[in-house]
C-alpha positions, 0 to 999 in steps of 0.5 A: 431519092425519088425527088432527085431523079425527078429533078434530074429529068426536069432539069434535062428537059428544060435545058434541052428545050432552051438550048435547042438552036438551029444553025444554017437551017432553011426558013421553014425547017425546024428542030423538034426535040423528042424524049422517049423517056422523060423520067427515070426512077433510080432503085434505092442506093446507099448515100454517096453511091454514084448513080448514072442514067442516060437520057435519049434526045431525038430530033424529029424535025428537019433542021439541026438540033444542037444541045449546048449544055446540060445541067442537073438539078 
């Protein structure tokens, strides 16, 4: 289960970085993605149990940050 949560975190980070797109932003304005929490360790669960965790994505930049899609690993 450790490896699964790491893959989910890595996939979320990669997708968010690659999907950050600025529309209608000024020339010098940029979107800067920030993740307060980059990984999460799920407690042990029985096989087949649904596990959920919300990752927070913050924009520390001046332009609009757009996350078009997110996939798990």
